[in-house]
Every structure is written in C-alpha cells, then in structure tokens.
NUSE-714020 format. One line per field, with one value per residue: residue in three letters; x, y, z of N, C-alpha, C, CB in turn. Coordinates in steps of 0.1 Angstrom, whole numbers, always signed. Glycine has a CB too. Layout:
% residues N
r = (ALA, ...)
n.X = (X, ...)
n.Y = (Y, ...)
n.Z = (Z, ...)
ca.X = (X, ...)
ca.Y = (Y, ...)
ca.Z = (Z, ...)
c.X = (X, ...)
c.Y = (Y, ...)
c.Z = (Z, ...)
cb.X = (X, ...)
cb.Y = (Y, ...)
cb.Z = (Z, ...)
END
This chain:
% residues 243
r = (MET, LYS, HIS, SER, ILE, LEU, ASP, GLY, THR, PRO, ALA, ASP, THR, PHE, PRO, ALA, VAL, GLU, PRO, ALA, ARG, PRO, PRO, VAL, ARG, THR, ARG, VAL, ARG, ASP, CYS, MET, SER, ARG, ALA, ALA, VAL, ALA, VAL, THR, PRO, ARG, THR, ASP, PHE, ALA, THR, MET, SER, ALA, VAL, LEU, ILE, ALA, SER, ARG, ARG, GLY, ILE, THR, PRO, VAL, VAL, GLY, ALA, ASP, GLY, THR, VAL, ALA, GLY, VAL, VAL, ALA, ALA, SER, ASP, LEU, LEU, ALA, ALA, HIS, ALA, ALA, GLU, ASP, PRO, ASP, ARG, GLU, LEU, LEU, ALA, ARG, ASP, LEU, MET, THR, SER, PRO, ALA, VAL, THR, VAL, THR, GLU, ASP, MET, SER, VAL, THR, GLU, ALA, VAL, ALA, LEU, VAL, ALA, GLU, HIS, SER, LEU, HIS, HIS, LEU, PRO, VAL, VAL, ASP, ALA, ASP, GLY, ARG, LEU, THR, GLY, LEU, LEU, SER, THR, HIS, ASP, LEU, LEU, ASP, ALA, LEU, ARG, ARG, GLU, ASP, GLU, ALA, VAL, ARG, SER, GLU, ALA, PHE, ALA, LEU, ALA, LEU, THR, PRO, GLY, SER, GLY, VAL, VAL, PRO, ALA, SER, LEU, HIS, ILE, ARG, CYS, GLU, ARG, GLY, LEU, LEU, SER, ILE, THR, GLY, ARG, THR, ARG, THR, ARG, GLY, ASP, ALA, ALA, THR, LEU, CYS, LEU, GLN, LEU, ALA, ARG, ILE, ASP, GLY, LEU, ARG, ALA, LEU, ALA, ASP, HIS, LEU, GLY, TRP, ASP, LEU, ASP, ASP, ILE, ASP, PRO, GLY, PRO, PRO, VAL, THR, ASP, ASP, ALA, ASP, THR, THR, GLY, SER, GLY, GLY, GLY, PRO, SER, GLY)
n.X = (-57, -52, -64, -79, -85, -104, -124, -127, -120, -98, -64, -31, -19, -27, -29, -14, -35, -42, -21, -29, -12, +16, +41, +70, +103, +135, +162, +189, +207, +205, +220, +245, +281, +298, +324, +340, +366, +380, +393, +409, +405, +431, +446, +471, +482, +494, +487, +459, +457, +468, +448, +425, +434, +438, +412, +397, +377, +354, +356, +367, +355, +356, +364, +354, +366, +346, +336, +317, +306, +323, +329, +338, +364, +373, +389, +393, +396, +420, +435, +432, +442, +468, +477, +473, +483, +510, +539, +552, +536, +518, +490, +462, +433, +413, +415, +408, +384, +350, +323, +292, +289, +270, +250, +236, +211, +212, +184, +171, +153, +161, +151, +149, +176, +186, +175, +189, +216, +211, +202, +225, +247, +263, +287, +294, +280, +283, +274, +255, +248, +220, +230, +250, +272, +298, +289, +292, +296, +280, +275, +270, +269, +260, +235, +223, +223, +207, +181, +178, +174, +152, +133, +134, +124, +98, +89, +92, +71, +49, +49, +43, +17, +4, +5, -6, -28, -60, -61, -68, -51, -35, -6, +12, +11, +20, +38, +60, +75, +98, +107, +123, +103, +80, +56, +48, +27, +17, -6, -32, -64, -88, -113, -127, -131, -113, -90, -93, -94, -68, -52, -59, -47, -21, -16, -11, +14, +42, +64, +58, +53, +38, +15, +10, -12, -16, -36, -56, -88, -107, -134, -160, -171, -182, -208, -219, -239, -271, -281, -275, -299, -307, -332, -333, -319, -321, -304, -275, -241, -220, -194, -168, -149, -115, -86)
n.Y = (+270, +234, +214, +184, +181, +165, +158, +177, +177, +185, +178, +166, +152, +130, +98, +88, +83, +52, +49, +55, +43, +21, +28, +48, +40, +50, +33, +9, +7, +32, +50, +37, +30, +21, +16, -7, -19, -52, -80, -112, -143, -152, -128, -108, -92, -67, -60, -57, -35, -17, -17, -7, +19, +32, +32, +44, +34, +21, -6, -38, -57, -94, -115, -146, -169, -169, -144, -141, -127, -134, -127, -98, -74, -52, -19, -17, -45, -51, -33, -43, -69, -64, -54, -76, -98, -123, -110, -126, -141, -150, -130, -135, -126, -143, -150, -129, -119, -110, -132, -148, -121, -92, -81, -61, -61, -46, -39, -35, -13, +19, +25, -2, -8, +11, +1, -23, -13, -1, -22, -37, -21, -9, +6, +4, -15, -42, -44, -67, -90, -110, -135, -132, -121, -94, -62, -35, -9, +3, +32, +47, +74, +76, +67, +87, +108, +99, +97, +124, +136, +121, +133, +160, +157, +149, +172, +191, +182, +186, +212, +219, +209, +224, +249, +248, +263, +272, +257, +272, +280, +305, +318, +334, +327, +301, +274, +248, +217, +189, +161, +133, +119, +129, +151, +185, +209, +244, +270, +289, +285, +292, +280, +254, +232, +233, +230, +205, +189, +195, +184, +155, +150, +157, +136, +113, +114, +98, +83, +95, +94, +102, +130, +161, +185, +220, +239, +265, +282, +304, +303, +282, +257, +232, +209, +205, +186, +176, +195, +185, +179, +188, +177, +188, +210, +234, +253, +261, +260, +275, +270, +290, +297, +285, +305)
n.Z = (-20, -24, -50, -60, -92, -104, -87, -68, -42, -15, -21, -25, -45, -73, -88, -120, -149, -166, -192, -227, -245, -246, -223, -231, -223, -214, -224, -215, -236, -246, -230, -223, -223, -249, -251, -238, -220, -216, -196, -195, -177, -171, -171, -158, -126, -130, -157, -153, -136, -152, -171, -158, -150, -173, -185, -167, -151, -127, -127, -142, -168, -168, -193, -210, -236, -254, -252, -232, -201, -172, -148, -126, -119, -96, -88, -61, -53, -64, -48, -24, -26, -30, -7, +10, +1, -7, -21, -39, -51, -79, -92, -106, -129, -125, -100, -83, -91, -90, -90, -100, -121, -117, -141, -169, -195, -229, -235, -212, -189, -179, -152, -142, -142, -122, -99, -96, -92, -68, -51, -49, -43, -64, -86, -114, -142, -162, -194, -212, -241, -254, -253, -231, -238, -237, -242, -234, -210, -181, -160, -129, -132, -158, -154, -138, -156, -176, -162, -155, -181, -188, -169, -178, -204, -198, -185, -206, -224, -209, -207, -233, -237, -217, -227, -253, -277, -267, -245, -221, -202, -183, -193, -179, -154, -152, -139, -139, -128, -129, -109, -104, -120, -109, -116, -110, -112, -112, -115, -133, -147, -172, -168, -146, -159, -180, -165, -156, -178, -188, -168, -171, -195, -190, -172, -188, -199, -211, -190, -166, -133, -112, -106, -93, -88, -87, -94, -100, -109, -128, -133, -122, -140, -138, -132, -99, -91, -76, -48, -14, +10, +46, +68, +93, +91, +68, +57, +38, +25, +1, -22, -36, -67, -70, -68)
ca.X = (-61, -50, -76, -80, -93, -114, -136, -128, -116, -85, -54, -18, -16, -36, -21, -16, -43, -37, -19, -34, -1, +27, +51, +84, +111, +147, +168, +203, +214, +206, +229, +256, +293, +302, +339, +343, +379, +380, +404, +406, +408, +445, +453, +479, +479, +499, +477, +446, +460, +470, +436, +417, +439, +435, +399, +391, +364, +357, +357, +370, +349, +365, +353, +359, +370, +335, +331, +306, +313, +327, +330, +344, +376, +372, +399, +395, +400, +434, +443, +431, +451, +483, +480, +472, +488, +524, +543, +560, +526, +511, +477, +455, +420, +403, +417, +403, +372, +337, +316, +289, +288, +256, +248, +222, +211, +208, +169, +166, +150, +170, +146, +153, +191, +187, +170, +201, +225, +207, +201, +238, +256, +274, +291, +294, +276, +287, +262, +255, +237, +211, +240, +258, +286, +300, +286, +296, +296, +270, +279, +260, +267, +251, +221, +217, +221, +195, +171, +177, +169, +138, +125, +134, +113, +83, +86, +90, +58, +39, +47, +38, +4, -3, +5, -16, -40, -73, -60, -73, -41, -29, +7, +23, +7, +24, +51, +60, +88, +95, +119, +122, +92, +70, +55, +41, +22, +11, -11, -45, -69, -100, -124, -124, -132, -100, -80, -95, -88, -53, -46, -61, -37, -8, -14, -9, +27, +51, +75, +52, +51, +27, +11, +6, -16, -19, -42, -68, -96, -117, -149, -163, -182, -186, -220, -218, -249, -281, -275, -279, -305, -310, -345, -332, -314, -323, -294, -264, -231, -215, -179, -164, -137, -102, -79)
ca.Y = (+256, +226, +206, +175, +187, +156, +156, +190, +177, +189, +167, +170, +143, +120, +90, +90, +74, +43, +54, +49, +36, +16, +39, +45, +43, +52, +19, +10, +10, +46, +58, +30, +32, +8, +13, -13, -29, -63, -88, -126, -150, -153, -116, -107, -81, -54, -57, -53, -23, -7, -14, +1, +33, +37, +33, +54, +30, +15, -21, -42, -71, -106, -125, -159, -171, -167, -131, -140, -122, -145, -118, -82, -71, -38, -14, -20, -59, -50, -28, -52, -80, -57, -51, -87, -110, -125, -103, -135, -150, -143, -129, -135, -121, -153, -152, -117, -115, -113, -141, -143, -106, -86, -75, -56, -62, -33, -37, -32, +0, +27, +22, -16, -8, +18, -8, -33, -5, +2, -35, -43, -10, -9, +19, +1, -26, -48, -48, -81, -92, -121, -147, -130, -115, -81, -52, -22, -7, +13, +37, +54, +87, +73, +64, +99, +117, +94, +101, +139, +137, +118, +144, +171, +155, +151, +185, +198, +178, +192, +227, +220, +207, +235, +262, +245, +270, +267, +251, +279, +282, +318, +316, +340, +320, +287, +269, +233, +211, +174, +154, +118, +113, +134, +163, +193, +222, +254, +281, +292, +282, +298, +274, +243, +221, +235, +225, +189, +184, +195, +173, +142, +149, +154, +122, +103, +117, +89, +84, +102, +86, +109, +144, +171, +199, +234, +247, +273, +285, +316, +299, +268, +253, +216, +208, +195, +178, +182, +197, +175, +188, +181, +180, +195, +224, +235, +261, +253, +269, +272, +274, +296, +291, +287, +313)
ca.Z = (-15, -34, -54, -71, -103, -107, -78, -62, -27, -11, -24, -30, -58, -78, -95, -134, -153, -174, -205, -237, -253, -237, -220, -238, -213, -217, -221, -212, -247, -249, -221, -219, -230, -256, -252, -226, -222, -207, -194, -195, -165, -169, -169, -145, -118, -135, -167, -147, -131, -164, -178, -150, -150, -187, -188, -156, -147, -114, -127, -157, -169, -171, -201, -214, -249, -264, -251, -221, -189, -163, -136, -127, -111, -92, -83, -46, -53, -66, -38, -12, -28, -30, +7, +19, -5, -8, -33, -49, -56, -92, -91, -120, -127, -120, -84, -77, -97, -83, -99, -113, -121, -119, -154, -174, -209, -235, -236, -199, -187, -168, -139, -137, -139, -109, -89, -95, -86, -55, -45, -50, -41, -74, -93, -127, -145, -175, -203, -220, -250, -251, -250, -221, -243, -232, -252, -230, -195, -175, -148, -121, -139, -170, -150, -133, -167, -182, -154, -157, -194, -187, -162, -187, -215, -192, -182, -219, -230, -199, -210, -245, -234, -210, -237, -264, -280, -263, -233, -211, -192, -182, -195, -169, -140, -152, -134, -140, -124, -127, -104, -103, -125, -103, -121, -101, -121, -106, -125, -133, -160, -174, -161, -140, -168, -186, -155, -155, -191, -189, -159, -177, -207, -184, -167, -200, -204, -209, -180, -155, -120, -104, -109, -82, -94, -78, -105, -98, -122, -127, -135, -120, -149, -136, -124, -88, -90, -68, -33, -3, +21, +58, +75, +105, +89, +53, +52, +33, +21, -12, -25, -48, -75, -65, -77)
c.X = (-59, -62, -72, -90, -105, -125, -137, -125, -102, -74, -42, -16, -27, -28, -24, -24, -37, -33, -26, -24, +8, +36, +64, +92, +125, +155, +183, +211, +216, +215, +243, +267, +296, +317, +343, +356, +379, +391, +401, +408, +421, +454, +458, +476, +481, +491, +465, +448, +461, +455, +426, +420, +434, +420, +391, +377, +367, +360, +361, +364, +359, +357, +361, +362, +359, +328, +320, +314, +314, +327, +336, +354, +375, +387, +403, +398, +415, +442, +443, +441, +466, +486, +481, +481, +505, +528, +548, +549, +519, +497, +472, +438, +410, +404, +411, +389, +360, +329, +305, +288, +273, +257, +236, +224, +208, +194, +164, +163, +159, +165, +150, +168, +194, +186, +182, +211, +223, +207, +216, +251, +267, +276, +291, +287, +280, +273, +264, +244, +228, +219, +249, +271, +286, +298, +290, +294, +286, +273, +266, +258, +258, +237, +215, +216, +209, +182, +168, +171, +156, +128, +123, +124, +100, +80, +83, +76, +46, +37, +40, +22, -3, -4, -2, -26, -53, -73, -65, -62, -37, -15, +17, +19, +14, +37, +50, +73, +85, +109, +114, +108, +79, +66, +46, +39, +13, +6, -26, -51, -83, -113, -119, -123, -119, -90, -82, -92, -74, -46, -46, -49, -23, -5, -10, +4, +34, +63, +70, +49, +37, +25, +6, +1, -20, -27, -54, -75, -104, -130, -151, -173, -185, -196, -216, -227, -260, -276, -281, -286, -307, -323, -344, -327, -312, -313, -282, -253, -225, -201, -177, -152, -124, -92, -63)
c.Y = (+247, +217, +194, +178, +177, +155, +169, +188, +179, +176, +174, +165, +134, +111, +92, +80, +63, +48, +47, +40, +30, +27, +36, +49, +43, +38, +20, +15, +25, +56, +50, +35, +20, +7, +6, -23, -39, -71, -103, -133, -150, -140, -114, -94, -68, -50, -51, -39, -12, -4, -4, +16, +38, +40, +42, +49, +22, -1, -23, -55, -81, -114, -137, -158, -165, -153, -129, -136, -132, -139, -103, -81, -56, -32, -17, -35, -58, -43, -36, -64, -75, -57, -65, -99, -110, -120, -114, -143, -143, -143, -127, -129, -131, -155, -140, -112, -118, -121, -148, -127, -103, -78, -69, -59, -48, -30, -34, -17, +7, +24, +9, -16, +0, +8, -18, -25, -4, -9, -40, -34, -9, +5, +16, -12, -31, -48, -58, -81, -103, -135, -145, -124, -99, -71, -37, -21, +5, +19, +44, +69, +87, +74, +78, +108, +113, +98, +116, +141, +133, +128, +156, +169, +153, +165, +193, +195, +184, +206, +228, +218, +217, +248, +260, +256, +264, +257, +258, +283, +296, +316, +322, +335, +307, +284, +255, +228, +197, +168, +140, +112, +120, +149, +173, +205, +231, +265, +283, +291, +290, +294, +261, +233, +221, +228, +210, +182, +182, +184, +158, +140, +148, +140, +111, +105, +104, +91, +91, +91, +90, +124, +151, +183, +208, +243, +255, +277, +298, +313, +285, +264, +238, +216, +201, +185, +183, +184, +189, +184, +180, +186, +191, +210, +225, +246, +256, +265, +265, +276, +280, +292, +294, +296, +312)
c.Z = (-27, -36, -62, -80, -106, -99, -67, -47, -26, -14, -30, -44, -62, -87, -111, -137, -161, -187, -217, -247, -243, -235, -226, -229, -217, -214, -219, -224, -251, -241, -218, -227, -237, -258, -239, -229, -211, -206, -195, -181, -161, -170, -158, -138, -124, -147, -164, -142, -142, -171, -170, -149, -164, -189, -179, -152, -135, -115, -141, -156, -171, -181, -206, -230, -258, -261, -239, -208, -178, -148, -138, -117, -110, -88, -68, -45, -56, -54, -25, -14, -27, -14, +15, +13, -6, -22, -44, -54, -69, -90, -103, -117, -121, -105, -78, -81, -88, -94, -94, -111, -121, -131, -157, -189, -216, -236, -223, -197, -176, -155, -133, -135, -125, -98, -85, -87, -70, -46, -41, -45, -50, -79, -110, -129, -159, -182, -213, -232, -247, -248, -238, -225, -239, -244, -247, -215, -191, -162, -141, -127, -150, -167, -145, -146, -175, -175, -156, -170, -194, -179, -172, -198, -211, -190, -195, -225, -221, -203, -224, -246, -229, -219, -251, -267, -276, -250, -220, -201, -193, -183, -185, -156, -140, -148, -134, -136, -124, -121, -100, -108, -120, -107, -111, -110, -112, -117, -123, -147, -161, -167, -154, -149, -176, -177, -155, -167, -191, -180, -164, -188, -201, -178, -177, -204, -203, -200, -167, -145, -113, -107, -96, -88, -82, -87, -99, -111, -117, -127, -132, -128, -148, -126, -111, -85, -80, -55, -24, +8, +34, +64, +85, +103, +73, +47, +47, +30, +7, -12, -37, -55, -68, -74, -73)
cb.X = (-78, -38, -86, -83, -83, -110, -135, -142, -119, -86, -59, -6, -5, -48, -22, -4, -52, -47, -5, -41, +7, +36, +54, +87, +108, +152, +165, +208, +208, +192, +222, +253, +303, +295, +348, +330, +393, +370, +410, +414, +404, +450, +447, +494, +486, +514, +474, +441, +471, +481, +429, +417, +456, +440, +394, +389, +355, +345, +343, +387, +338, +369, +345, +347, +374, +325, +324, +299, +306, +340, +340, +333, +390, +361, +399, +382, +393, +437, +440, +416, +448, +484, +468, +456, +482, +526, +554, +572, +515, +512, +475, +456, +416, +406, +434, +412, +370, +329, +325, +276, +296, +252, +250, +220, +201, +213, +161, +175, +137, +169, +133, +150, +200, +177, +156, +207, +224, +195, +193, +239, +260, +270, +307, +309, +263, +294, +256, +253, +241, +200, +250, +260, +288, +314, +271, +287, +311, +258, +292, +266, +279, +253, +221, +227, +233, +196, +175, +192, +177, +136, +132, +147, +115, +82, +98, +102, +57, +44, +62, +45, +4, +5, +19, -22, -40, -79, -47, -83, -29, -33, +10, +23, -8, +22, +56, +57, +94, +92, +125, +124, +92, +72, +48, +49, +13, +20, -8, -47, -71, -103, -135, -132, -145, -97, -81, -111, -91, -47, -54, -75, -39, -6, -26, -19, +33, +55, +86, +40, +62, +29, -1, +19, -30, -5, -47, -65, -106, -115, -154, -167, -178, -174, -232, -216, -244, -293, -278, -264, -319, -298, -352, -322, -299, -339, -292, -269, -222, -223, -171, -162, -136, -96, -84)
cb.Y = (+256, +219, +215, +162, +190, +144, +140, +194, +164, +194, +155, +165, +134, +126, +76, +90, +79, +33, +55, +60, +46, +3, +41, +51, +34, +63, +9, -4, +2, +51, +61, +15, +36, +9, +28, -21, -22, -70, -86, -132, -162, -162, -107, -109, -81, -55, -67, -64, -25, -14, -29, -4, +34, +27, +20, +69, +21, +18, -28, -44, -73, -114, -116, -172, -185, -179, -127, -155, -111, -152, -127, -70, -76, -37, -1, -16, -68, -43, -15, -57, -87, -39, -42, -91, -112, -139, -92, -145, -153, -151, -119, -152, -116, -166, -151, -106, -121, -98, -149, -149, -100, -76, -85, -39, -71, -32, -49, -37, +2, +45, +24, -27, -3, +30, -17, -37, +9, +7, -46, -46, -11, -19, +24, +0, -25, -64, -36, -94, -93, -122, -150, -143, -117, -80, -53, -11, -4, +7, +46, +53, +93, +60, +53, +106, +117, +78, +97, +146, +130, +104, +149, +172, +143, +144, +191, +194, +161, +192, +237, +211, +197, +238, +267, +234, +273, +259, +247, +271, +273, +327, +321, +357, +318, +282, +274, +228, +216, +166, +162, +113, +100, +133, +161, +195, +216, +259, +277, +305, +266, +298, +271, +240, +221, +249, +231, +185, +192, +209, +173, +141, +163, +164, +119, +105, +128, +86, +91, +111, +88, +108, +144, +174, +196, +242, +239, +285, +271, +326, +302, +265, +257, +206, +201, +200, +165, +173, +211, +167, +194, +181, +169, +188, +226, +239, +270, +244, +269, +280, +262, +308, +297, +273, +328)
cb.Z = (-9, -32, -61, -65, -119, -107, -70, -64, -20, +4, -34, -21, -56, -85, -90, -141, -160, -175, -208, -243, -262, -241, -205, -251, -201, -209, -234, -207, -259, -248, -208, -219, -221, -271, -254, -222, -221, -210, -182, -205, -165, -179, -171, -147, -107, -139, -173, -136, -123, -177, -182, -137, -147, -198, -188, -162, -158, -104, -123, -161, -181, -157, -215, -211, -253, -263, -264, -219, -184, -167, -126, -125, -116, -80, -86, -38, -63, -78, -36, -10, -43, -38, +14, +20, -20, -7, -30, -43, -45, -106, -82, -127, -139, -126, -79, -80, -110, -79, -105, -118, -135, -106, -164, -170, -214, -248, -242, -189, -185, -169, -139, -148, -152, -108, -96, -109, -93, -54, -55, -64, -28, -87, -87, -132, -143, -174, -211, -210, -263, -263, -262, -214, -262, -227, -257, -237, -189, -175, -151, -106, -143, -174, -138, -120, -176, -183, -139, -157, -203, -181, -150, -191, -223, -178, -174, -228, -233, -183, -212, -254, -226, -198, -241, -261, -294, -275, -231, -205, -194, -170, -209, -167, -138, -165, -121, -155, -110, -143, -90, -89, -123, -89, -135, -88, -136, -96, -141, -128, -161, -187, -171, -130, -177, -189, -140, -153, -202, -184, -146, -183, -217, -173, -159, -212, -197, -221, -185, -159, -111, -90, -121, -72, -104, -72, -117, -90, -127, -137, -151, -107, -163, -131, -132, -76, -85, -67, -27, +3, +17, +68, +81, +114, +97, +49, +61, +19, +32, -23, -25, -46, -90, -64, -78)
END
C-alpha cells in the first residue's frame, strides 16, 4: 500500500515543501554553445548556405553592425526561397530572415528556455546578453542534455540522503529514479518516523518538482492520537505497519 508519510493516508505523491534556500537551476550559460557563426542583413544566399552547412546548425543569426540580433535565417527559409524565387533576383539575409527573433539570455533557466521552444516550435535559439548582442546558440539537444543532468543530480542527492548513516533505510530495499524532476523512491525504513524524516529531506532537494514515496517501515512509532469512539459501536480496528 502506498502511503503519504506525513499523515498515513493512501497517496501517490505529495508536493515538495518550500525549500529552505532559493533553488539552484541550470542556466542557459551552462549548456549553450558559444561558437555562434552569424551573418549580416546584406549576406547573400550562397554565403548563408555555406554558413549553415559549415555550422551544422538549423539556423544562423542575423546581426547588425553593433552585434545585436536582428533576426534568424533557417535552412528551410533558404530551401523555400530556392524553390519559389526568380533565380536572377539576388536574395539577401534581410529578405529571408524571421524578425524579431525569439532569443534567450545566458541567465535564463533551462526550464524557461524549454517553455519558449515548446511555445514557438523551435529547434535553435540565439543567446544574447543584456544589450541584445549575440553570445551563442542554444539547441534542443543542449536542453535535453541539461534536463538529463538535472534529473541525475537530483537522483544522486536523493541516494546520498537515503544512505546517510542513521537514516534507517535498508540499503538493499532502496530504488530511486528521477524523470522530469519527479522523484520516486521505493524501499523500507526501520521506523515510520525515519521514513517521514527522509521524505522531508528529499522534498528540499534543489530542482525537485514532486516526490512520490513508496516507502514501508518495520515499526510505526508515530502516535496517531486518541482513538475516536462511537457510542453506538465501541469496537474498533487497528492498522499495522506497512512493509
């Protein structure tokens, strides 16, 4: 049977408690690529094609003289222009770019960047500084790797807490996984109080979105309070520990 350790009622999950310190999130600067090749608004079709092929990126940012991002040109933009436009017409970046570009800053969290990618169905995002100047590129692969590393960091910290001497956890029973910030722990502790303490510690891990506990215990050491009696029926039933 699944239990909410805090009150003993059946439950799959309970929300993480308010952390004692501000959460430390992975930032765009931690996973972005700083090797960002850009073109100018007057860059021609052939040069844009060469830049996209050489960079192996889906887009190339278009920057002004001051380095600020004016827009982006995608490989699909070049292909569409090649199929539709008069070959005698000179095509420049300013004619094909999407403007304004959706950008992110280095200080933005990975979670915020993921939301932008999902909202705009993008594969790459230019990274800019506080003045809008290009500093790098962020891809969906970069974001997926950052999320994977965040999950692994949460899982590693959870293992460290669970295996701390005195935690009461039976090591052989322990199984922990973390996916998309959702931590699931299965195992057995010496007492119900040990399980409750562990869950409160786990709920304070930076980056945790929710906690699902499937912990059992050998001894229920939490006082349930005075029993509730019924004048019409004085018989009652008791519950044993979850194993």
